[in-house]
C-alpha positions in Angstrom: 0.0 -0.1 0.0 1.2 3.6 -0.7 2.5 5.6 2.3 0.5 8.6 3.8 3.0 10.8 2.1 2.4 9.4 -1.2 -1.3 9.7 -1.0 -1.3 13.3 0.1 0.8 14.2 -2.7 -1.8 13.2 -5.2 -3.5 16.1 -7.1 -6.9 15.0 -6.1 -6.0 15.1 -2.4 -4.5 18.6 -2.7 -6.7 21.5 -1.4 -6.4 24.8 -3.1 -8.2 28.2 -2.6 -11.8 28.2 -3.6 -11.7 30.7 -6.3 -14.7 31.5 -8.5 -13.4 29.4 -11.3 -13.1 26.4 -8.9 -16.5 27.2 -7.6 -17.7 26.8 -11.2 -15.9 23.8 -11.8 -17.6 22.2 -8.7 -21.1 23.4 -9.5 -21.0 22.9 -13.2 -22.0 19.1 -12.4 -25.3 20.3 -11.1 -26.1 21.6 -14.6 -26.5 17.7 -15.3 -28.0 16.9 -11.7 -30.6 19.8 -11.8 -31.3 19.2 -15.6 -31.8 15.4 -15.2 -34.1 15.8 -12.3 -36.2 18.3 -14.2 -36.2 16.0 -17.2 -37.5 13.2 -14.8 -40.1 15.4 -13.0 -41.2 17.4 -16.0 -40.7 15.8 -19.3 -40.5 12.0 -19.2 -44.0 11.2 -18.2 -45.2 13.4 -20.9 -42.7 12.1 -23.5 -43.5 8.5 -22.8 -47.1 9.1 -22.9 -47.1 11.1 -26.0 -44.2 9.7 -28.0 -43.4 6.4 -26.5 -46.3 4.5 -27.3 -47.3 3.6 -23.7 -50.4 4.7 -21.6 -50.1 7.2 -18.9 -50.3 4.4 -16.0 -47.6 2.4 -17.9 -45.4 5.5 -18.1 -45.7 6.2 -14.6 -44.9 2.6 -13.7 -41.8 2.8 -15.7 -40.6 5.8 -13.8 -41.7 4.3 -10.4 -40.1 0.8 -11.0 -36.7 2.0 -12.3 -36.3 4.7 -9.6 -37.1 2.3 -6.9 -34.6 -0.3 -8.1 -32.2 2.4 -8.6 -32.7 4.0 -5.2 -32.0 0.6 -3.5 -28.8 0.3 -5.6 -27.9 3.7 -4.3 -27.8 2.4 -0.9 -24.4 0.9 -1.5 -22.8 3.7 -3.6 -22.5 6.4 -0.8 -20.7 3.9 1.4 -18.8 2.5 -1.2 -17.3 5.7 -2.0 -16.4 6.2 1.7 -14.5 3.0 1.7 -13.0 3.1 -2.0 -9.9 4.7 -0.5 -8.5 1.2 0.2 -8.3 0.3 -3.6 -5.6 1.3 -5.9 -8.0 3.1 -8.1 -9.3 4.9 -5.2 -6.1 6.0 -4.0 -4.8 7.1 -7.6 -8.2 8.9 -8.7 -9.8 9.7 -5.3 -12.3 7.7 -3.4 -15.1 10.1 -4.8 -13.5 11.0 -8.1 -13.2 7.9 -9.6 -16.8 7.4 -9.9 -17.0 10.8 -11.6 -14.6 9.7 -14.3 -16.1 6.2 -15.2 -19.5 8.0 -15.4 -18.6 10.2 -18.2 -18.2 7.2 -20.9 -21.2 5.5 -19.4 -23.5 8.6 -19.7 -22.4 9.2 -23.3 -23.5 5.7 -24.3 -26.8 5.1 -22.6 -28.3 8.8 -22.4 -29.2 9.1 -26.2 -30.9 5.7 -26.1 -33.6 7.1 -24.0 -35.1 9.4 -26.5 -36.1 6.8 -29.1 -39.7 7.4 -29.9 -41.9 4.4 -29.9 -39.8 2.2 -27.9 -42.4 0.6 -25.6 -42.8 -0.3 -22.1 -39.8 -2.8 -21.9 -37.4 -0.7 -23.8 -38.0 2.3 -21.7 -37.9 0.5 -18.6 -34.5 -1.1 -19.2 -32.9 2.0 -20.7 -34.3 4.5 -18.0 -32.9 2.1 -15.1 -29.5 2.2 -16.9 -29.6 6.1 -17.1 -30.6 6.2 -13.5 -27.9 4.0 -12.2 -25.2 5.9 -14.2 -26.6 9.2 -12.7 -26.3 7.7 -9.1 -22.9 6.8 -9.8 -22.0 10.4 -10.5 -24.2 12.4 -8.2 -23.8 10.5 -5.0 -19.8 11.1 -4.5 -20.2 14.6 -6.1 -22.6 15.7 -3.5 -20.0 15.0 -0.6 -17.4 17.2 -2.2 -18.2 20.6 -0.4 -17.7 18.6 2.8 -14.5 17.3 1.6 -13.0 20.6 0.0 -13.6 22.9 3.0 -14.8 23.2 6.6 -15.8 26.9 6.3 -19.5 27.7 6.3 -19.0 30.7 3.9 -16.9 28.7 1.6 -19.2 25.9 1.5 -22.1 28.0 0.7 -20.1 29.7 -2.2 -19.8 26.3 -3.6 -23.4 25.5 -3.2 -24.5 28.8 -4.4 -22.6 28.4 -7.6 -23.9 24.9 -7.9 -27.6 26.0 -7.6 -26.8 28.8 -10.3 -25.7 26.2 -12.8 -28.5 23.8 -11.6 -30.9 26.6 -12.4 -29.1 26.8 -16.0 -29.7 23.2 -16.5 -33.4 23.5 -15.6 -33.8 26.1 -18.1 -31.8 24.3 -20.7 -33.6 20.9 -20.7 -36.9 22.7 -21.7 -35.2 25.3 -24.0 -33.4 22.7 -26.3 -36.4 20.3 -27.1 -38.7 23.3 -27.6 -36.0 24.8 -30.1 -35.3 21.5 -31.8 -38.9 20.6 -32.4 -39.4 23.9 -33.9 -37.4 22.6 -37.1 -39.8 20.0 -37.6 -37.4 17.1 -37.4 -39.0 13.8 -36.9 -36.0 12.8 -34.6 -36.1 15.9 -32.6 -36.1 14.1 -29.1 -33.2 11.8 -30.2 -31.2 14.9 -31.2 -32.3 16.4 -28.0 -30.9 13.5 -26.0 -27.5 13.5 -27.9 -27.0 17.0 -27.0 -27.9 16.6 -23.4 -25.5 13.5 -23.2 -22.4 15.7 -24.6 -23.2 18.6 -22.4 -23.6 16.4 -19.2 -20.4 14.4 -20.0 -18.4 17.7 -20.4 -19.9 19.0 -17.2 -18.9 15.9 -15.3 -15.3 15.8 -16.6 -14.8 19.4 -15.7 -15.8 19.0 -12.2 -13.5 15.8 -11.9 -10.4 18.1 -13.1 -11.2 21.2 -10.9 -12.3 19.7 -7.4 -10.4 17.7 -4.7 -10.9 15.5 -1.5 -10.1 15.9 2.2 -6.3 15.5 2.8 -5.4 12.1 3.5 -3.7 12.9 6.8 -2.4 10.2 9.1 -5.6 10.5 11.2 -8.0 10.1 8.3 -5.9 7.2 7.0 -6.0 5.5 10.4 -9.9 6.0 10.6 -10.3 4.8 7.1 -7.9 1.8 7.7 -9.7 1.0 10.8 -13.2 0.2 9.0 -13.5 -3.5 8.8 -13.6 -5.2 5.1 -16.8 -6.7 4.8 -18.6 -9.4 2.3 -21.4 -8.2 0.3 -23.8 -9.5 2.6 -22.3 -7.9 5.6 -22.0 -4.8 3.6 -25.7 -4.6 2.9 -26.4 -5.2 6.5 -23.9 -2.6 7.6 -25.2 0.0 5.2 -28.9 -0.5 6.1 -27.8 0.0 9.8 -25.8 3.1 9.0 -28.9 4.4 7.1 -31.0 3.9 10.0 -28.3 5.6 12.4 -28.7 8.8 10.4 -32.2 9.4 11.7 -30.7 9.8 15.2 -29.6 13.2 14.0 -32.6 15.5 14.7 -31.2 18.2 12.3 -31.1 15.6 9.3 -34.5 14.2 10.2 -36.1 17.8 9.9 -33.9 18.5 6.7 -34.9 15.4 5.0 -38.6 15.9 5.7 -38.3 19.5 4.1 -36.4 18.4 1.2 -38.6 15.4 0.3 -41.9 17.0 0.7 -41.0 20.3 -1.1 -39.2 18.5 -4.0 -42.0 16.1 -4.2 -44.5 18.9 -4.6 -42.5 20.6 -7.3 -41.9 17.2 -9.2 -45.9 16.8 -9.1 -46.5 20.3 -10.5 -43.7 20.0 -13.3 -45.1 16.6 -14.4 -48.5 17.9 -14.6 -48.1 21.3 -16.0 -47.8 20.3 -19.7 -51.0 18.3 -19.3 -52.5 21.5 -17.9 -51.7 23.5 -20.7 -52.6 21.1 -23.4 -55.8 19.7 -21.9 -57.1 22.0 -19.1 -56.9 25.5 -20.5 -57.6 26.5 -24.3 -54.2 27.4 -25.6 -53.1 27.1 -29.4 -50.1 24.7 -29.3 -50.3 23.8 -25.5 -47.4 21.3 -25.9 -45.1 24.1 -26.9 -46.6 26.5 -24.3 -46.0 23.9 -21.6 -42.4 23.7 -22.5 -42.1 27.5 -22.6 -43.6 28.0 -19.2 -41.0 25.5 -18.0 -38.1 27.4 -19.6 -39.3 30.5 -17.3 -37.0 28.6 -14.8 -34.4 31.1 -16.3 -35.8 33.4 -13.6 -34.1 31.2 -11.2 -30.6 32.5 -12.2 -30.7 36.0 -10.7 -32.9 34.6 -7.8 -30.0 32.0 -7.0 -27.4 34.8 -7.0 -29.5 36.9 -4.5 -30.1 33.7 -2.5 -26.4 33.0 -1.8 -26.0 36.3 -0.1 -29.4 35.8 1.9 -28.3 32.3 3.0 -25.3 33.7 4.7 -27.2 36.7 6.3 -30.8 35.5 6.8 -30.2 31.5 7.0 -32.3 28.9 5.6 -35.6 29.5 7.4 -35.9 32.8 5.8 -35.3 31.3 2.4 -37.7 28.4 2.9 -40.5 30.8 4.0 -40.1 33.0 1.1 -39.9 30.1 -1.4 -42.9 28.2 0.0 -45.0 31.6 0.1 -44.3 32.2 -3.6 -45.2 28.6 -4.7 -48.5 28.5 -2.9 -49.4 32.0 -4.2 -48.8 30.7 -7.7 -50.7 27.5 -7.1 -53.8 29.3 -6.1 -53.6 31.7 -9.2 -53.2 28.7 -11.4 -56.2 27.1 -9.9 -58.1 30.5 -10.4 -57.1 30.7 -14.0 -58.8 27.3 -14.6 -62.0 28.2 -12.6 -62.5 31.8 -14.0 -61.2 31.6 -17.4 -60.2 35.0 -17.7 -59.0 36.7 -20.9 -55.3 36.7 -21.8 -54.8 33.2 -20.3 -51.3 33.1 -21.9 -50.2 36.2 -20.2 -51.5 35.2 -17.0 -49.9 31.9 -16.9 -46.6 33.4 -17.9 -46.8 36.0 -14.9 -47.9 33.2 -12.6 -45.1 30.9 -13.6 -42.5 33.6 -13.3 -43.5 33.8 -9.8 -43.4 30.0 -9.2 -40.2 29.7 -10.7 -38.6 32.3 -8.4 -39.9 30.3 -5.6 -38.8 26.8 -7.1 -35.3 28.4 -7.4 -35.2 29.1 -3.7 -36.7 25.7 -3.0 -34.2 24.0 -4.7 -31.3 26.2 -3.6 -31.7 25.9 0.0 -31.6 22.2 0.9 -28.3 21.5 -0.9 -26.8 24.7 0.7 -27.6 23.2 4.1 -26.7 19.6 3.4 -22.8 20.2 3.5 -23.3 21.2 7.2 -25.3 18.1 8.3 -22.4 15.7 8.5 -20.5 18.0 11.0 -23.8 17.5 13.2 -23.0 13.7 12.7 -19.6 14.2 13.5 -20.1 15.6 16.7 -22.2 12.6 17.5 -20.0 9.8 16.1 -16.5 11.2 15.9 -16.6 10.0 12.3 -16.6 11.4 8.6 -20.0 9.9 7.2 -20.7 12.4 4.4 -21.2 9.5 1.9 -23.9 7.9 4.1 -25.7 11.0 4.3 -25.4 11.7 0.6 -26.9 8.2 -0.2 -29.8 8.6 2.3 -30.6 11.9 0.5 -30.3 10.3 -2.9 -32.4 7.2 -1.8 -35.2 9.5 -0.4 -35.2 11.8 -3.3 -35.4 8.9 -6.0 -38.0 7.1 -3.9 -40.4 10.0 -3.2 -39.7 11.2 -6.9 -40.8 7.9 -8.2 -43.9 8.0 -6.0 -44.7 11.5 -7.3 -44.6 10.5 -10.9 -46.6 7.4 -10.1 -49.0 9.5 -8.3 -49.6 11.9 -11.3 -49.8 9.1 -13.8 -52.3 6.9 -11.9 -54.5 9.7 -10.8 -54.6 10.8 -14.4 -55.6 7.3 -15.3 -58.1 6.8 -12.6 -59.6 10.1 -13.6 -60.3 8.8 -17.1 -57.4 10.5 -19.0 -56.8 8.9 -22.5 -53.4 9.0 -23.9 -52.9 10.2 -27.4 -52.5 7.9 -30.3 -49.5 7.2 -32.4 -49.4 10.5 -34.0 -49.0 12.1 -30.5 -52.0 14.5 -31.2 -54.2 15.3 -28.0 -57.5 13.5 -27.9 -60.8 15.0 -26.2 -61.0 14.2 -22.6 -64.0 14.0 -20.2 -64.7 16.8 -17.8 -63.8 14.4 -15.0 -60.4 13.8 -16.5 -60.0 17.7 -17.0 -60.7 18.3 -13.3 -58.3 15.5 -12.3 -55.5 17.3 -14.4 -56.1 20.4 -12.4 -56.3 18.8 -8.9 -53.1 17.1 -9.7 -51.4 20.4 -11.0 -52.6 22.4 -8.0 -53.9 20.7 -4.9 -51.4 17.9 -4.6 -48.3 20.0 -4.8 -50.0 22.7 -2.3 -50.4 20.0 0.3 -46.9 18.8 0.0 -45.4 22.3 0.2 -47.4 23.0 3.3 -45.9 20.1 5.1 -42.4 21.4 4.3 -43.2 24.9 5.3 -44.4 23.8 8.9 -41.4 21.6 9.4 -39.0 24.3 8.1 -40.1 26.5 11.1 -38.6 24.2 13.4 -35.1 24.1 11.7 -32.2 25.6 13.8 -29.1 24.8 11.7 -27.5 28.1 10.3 -24.2 30.0 9.9 -24.2 31.0 13.8 -25.2 27.4 15.1 -22.7 25.9 12.7 -19.9 28.1 13.9 -20.4 27.1 17.5 -20.8 23.3 16.6 -17.6 23.6 14.2 -15.6 25.2 17.2 -16.7 22.5 19.4 -15.7 19.6 17.2 -12.2 21.2 16.5 -11.9 21.4 20.3 -12.8 17.7 20.9 -10.7 16.5 17.8 -7.9 18.3 19.5 -8.0 16.3 22.6 -10.4 18.4 24.6 -12.4 17.0 27.2 -16.2 16.9 27.1 -16.5 18.0 30.5 -15.0 21.4 29.6 -17.6 22.1 27.0 -18.9 25.7 27.3 -22.5 26.0 28.1 -23.3 27.6 24.6 -21.6 24.8 22.9 -23.4 22.3 24.8 -26.7 23.7 24.3 -26.2 24.2 20.5 -25.1 20.7 20.1 -28.0 19.3 22.1 -30.5 21.4 19.8 -28.9 20.3 16.6 -28.5 16.6 17.2 -31.5 16.1 19.5 -29.3 14.1 21.9 -28.1 14.8 25.3 -24.7 16.1 25.2 -23.1 13.3 27.4 -24.2 10.9 24.6 -22.2 12.9 21.9 -18.7 12.2 20.7 -17.2 8.8 21.5 -15.7 8.7 24.7 -11.9 7.9 25.0 -11.3 4.2 24.3 -14.9 3.7 23.2 -15.7 1.6 20.0 -16.6 3.9 17.5 -19.2 1.5 15.7 -20.9 1.1 19.0 -21.1 4.9 19.5 -22.9 5.3 16.1 -25.4 2.6 16.8 -26.3 3.6 20.2 
């Protein structure tokens, strides 16, 4: 095995100043991440139903089954990156970065295959599952990088703010490109679109690989990593499930995950249903194109994300969440009113309403992933361990599972309400009044309920710049050998508030078995 000195000289383990260029290098991968999640939430159900030759219920089933299988597979990816340092490839390319590198060619091969028209149920199920697994191999290790690259709250916020700016760009592009390509009248418009996406996404992943780094392999970190037992596949699964369960002892994480899953599922439901709303529920010429155009208003998220970066530091996440959810709920009420009242200038009103919605959505997506890099620090004061990969895996598993449920909910509700899928020509067909009402309820009421739950829980969240600074100082003191008995009252109170555990149960005592400390 290479020596610690050999390992720490590797480029991927060498820390550098976090400049704007390096922040962009890190964040550009979320051009793909944000873009892909927008494709899944806002485009795939409509594409499969209208151009894939499958019913709305079958389309929802494809997205549900593939995402659930992929979510289960994702259980192993985060912990695998935590332990990949032990391999020669992990030591050479980085325990997180190796997965980014192999993801590039895989992405270029499988992604365009998803956009072939008329593939049918089984074709889309297999290809979509392959794409989801490739995405997981890239996104899970990447999500741990802010924790790897710096301990500083402001620097992590800088990385995450840049990330969300580029994520908003990806959200815009994934609707702008198909809208423009379809304007050409090319019968292979979606296949061309998929190829363009594959090249752009692959370039983004490679850029991130070349411009980011991982935590320095100090003797202490190497000793911690080497102390982890080598496990069989069965033991690895059991340990992973046990570690997953242990993350829910972290009170801040429980609240954060609830906020994240309910709010993102709400915006997924809205995005999945919006094009159905413009095509069927309101009378708009070329409703499909209008649905895509309304989604491209996500460009509003770019300046909103810039402002949100400053507000995250000055006001904290609770302020951003409150602003986000208020804007979204207002726009959902307005959307329902447009359907019920049928005013003139429907197109103009929908544009105005969706500008408001997209501003709220940008804040919704920005805030959780700016909070996430600090969650592993709450765990660290509980366990004394670096488990960022496990938390990233839980986040991804939860996101994929609830995202799958959101799409399944939309598809099955539409089918239950009597919605009839278009024929092979993709032309909309007449729907019953019941089917139209169902489209509206799915577009407006379902996301509103989910957003309200997230709003309530967000008022209980207490991890921000001030509390993190106190927590981080306490972690540094304990890592330097400080006694738990010497903890300052403020540090003790903040640690208990953020973890939800008595201070005496935090930070493994000297000589205690670390594994036992995690599982208590």
